[in-house]
Structure formats: C-alpha cells, structure tokens
N, C-alpha and C positions, 0 to 999 in steps of 0.2 A: 586286543581288547582295550588296552591302555591308550593306544593311538586313537581309537574310535572315541573314547571319552574326551580326550584332549581336543579332537576336532569338533565334537559337539559343543564343548564349553567355549571354544574360540568362536564358533558360529553364534552362539547365544550372546556372548559379550559383544561381538561385532554388530549384531542386529539391535541389541539394546542401545548401543551408541548411536546408531542411525535413527532409531525412534526418538531418542532424547534430543537429537539435533533437529529433527524435523518437527517436533511437537510445538515449538515456539518460533515462528517465523517473524522477522521484523521488517523494517523498511530499509531501503537502499537508495542512495543518491550517488551517481558517478562523481568522482573527485574533480573532474574537469568541466563541470557544467558551467555555462555562462551565467553570470549574475542576472542578466536581463531576463532570463527565462523563469526565474523563481516565482515572481509575482503572477505571471501569466498562467503557469502550470498550477499553482495553488488556487487561483481563482477558478480555473476550469474544474479542478477536483471538487472544490466547494460547491460549484454549480451542480455538479453531478449528484452530490450528496443531498443538496436542497431539493432537487427534483425527485429524489427517491424517498426522503424522510421528512417529516414535518418539523421544521425548525421550532424551537421552543418546547417541543414535546419529546425530543430524543437527546440523550446524553451520549457523547462520543468520546472515546479514548483513542488518541493517536499513538499507535504502537511503533516502536522501533528506534528510539533514541533521538538525539538532538541533531538537527540540521537546519540550514536556512530555509529549505522547503517546508519542513515541519513547522517552523515558527510562522512562516507565511500562511500555511494552511490553518494554523491555530487562529490567526487574526482574521482570515477570510471566513472561517466558520462562525466565529463569534459575531462578526459583522452581520451575518445572516440570521442570528438569533439562536444558534446552537449553544448548548451547555457543554463544556469540555470537562471530562472527568479526570481526576488525578491518577486513577488506576483503572484496571479492567473491571474490578468489582463494582465500581460506582457508575459504570457505563451501560447503556442499552446495547451498543455495538462498539466493536473495536475496528479501527481502520489501519491498514498498512499501505505503503506506497512504494513504488519504484520509479526512478527517473534515471534513464541510462541512454548512452549513445548506441545506436544501431550500427553506425559506420558512416564515415564521411560527414555530411551535414544533416543526417537523419537521427532523430531521438525518439524515444517512446516513454510514455508514462502509463502506469497501471495503478489503479486504486482498488484495493481488495477490502471487502467488509466481512466481518465475522459471520454474518447470516447468509452469505453466498453471493452477494452482488459483486461483480467485477466490472470495472470500466477501464478500457485501454484506449489510448490515443497515440497516433504518431505525429511528430512535429518535424518541420523542415526549418533548418536554421539558414537564414540569409543575412550574412553580416551579423549585426547585433539583434536582428529581429527573429522572432519565432512565429511560424505560421502553422496553425492547427491543420492537420491533414485528416486522414481516416480515423474513425472512431468505432469501437465495438463495445457492446454491453452484454453481459451474460448474467442471468439470474435477475432477481428483483429484491426489493426490500422485504425482510422477513422470510427470505429463502424460498419464495414462491417462484416457480419457473415462469419464464417469460417467453 
C-alpha cells in the first residue's frame, strides 16, 4: 500500500514537472548560425507575418529571450508597421521562432504564432549565402484552418 502511494506521488510530481516545462515554450537559435543569415531569415519571418496579419492593427510580442535574430525580427516587423508589445499581456499575438541546423549545409526556420499559424522554411547554405528552399504553412491568422 505504501509503495503504491509513493509510486502515485512520484508519477504526479513527474507529470506536473512535464506540464510546467511545456507550458511556456520560447525561441531557439543554434549557437553556430552564420551572421549573414540573420537579416535574411528575419525578413522572411516578417514577410510571413505581414501576409497573415494587418500591420498597424496587430500588436506582436516576440517570445523567447534575446538573440541577434530576435533583434533583427524586431526591426523588420517595426519597418512593416507592426507594434511590438513589451509583454504578452499587451499583444494580440505572441510569436516564437526556431533557427537551427538540420545537418551539413541545410538549416530550417520555424515561426509559431499563438493563434495557431506556423510557417516553416528550409535554407541551403552556400558559402556565406543562404538560399531559401522549401516552405510550409499550417493554420492561418486567428486560428482558422487553411
């Protein structure tokens, strides 16, 4: 009986730790990304957001901490007329991003929006240049299926 209670408590503690960890997902940028890629990827992500949301009418919070890509996205979004919120409470939507190496000269970027829109793109690195490859989009603004 005591063993059963201990196992149940351990399971509850383990699951609550998993839930707390997954409740707030931030952004990630690989540590070895080439500096030349930052502006290009940020512009691509800002274009995707501008195509889905009306600039000047939507406030965006960029979640996930400080990075060169986050700063470049901030500038790219502002240049398109978006308002950037200081926290999630002041934003219509929250965006997070990933930029990581797939292997060799292939990279990928993923932009995730709190209302369900996700835009993913693969990139091929050729020397210092990045060439946009395949792109996929799931969902749409305001969570409407596409």
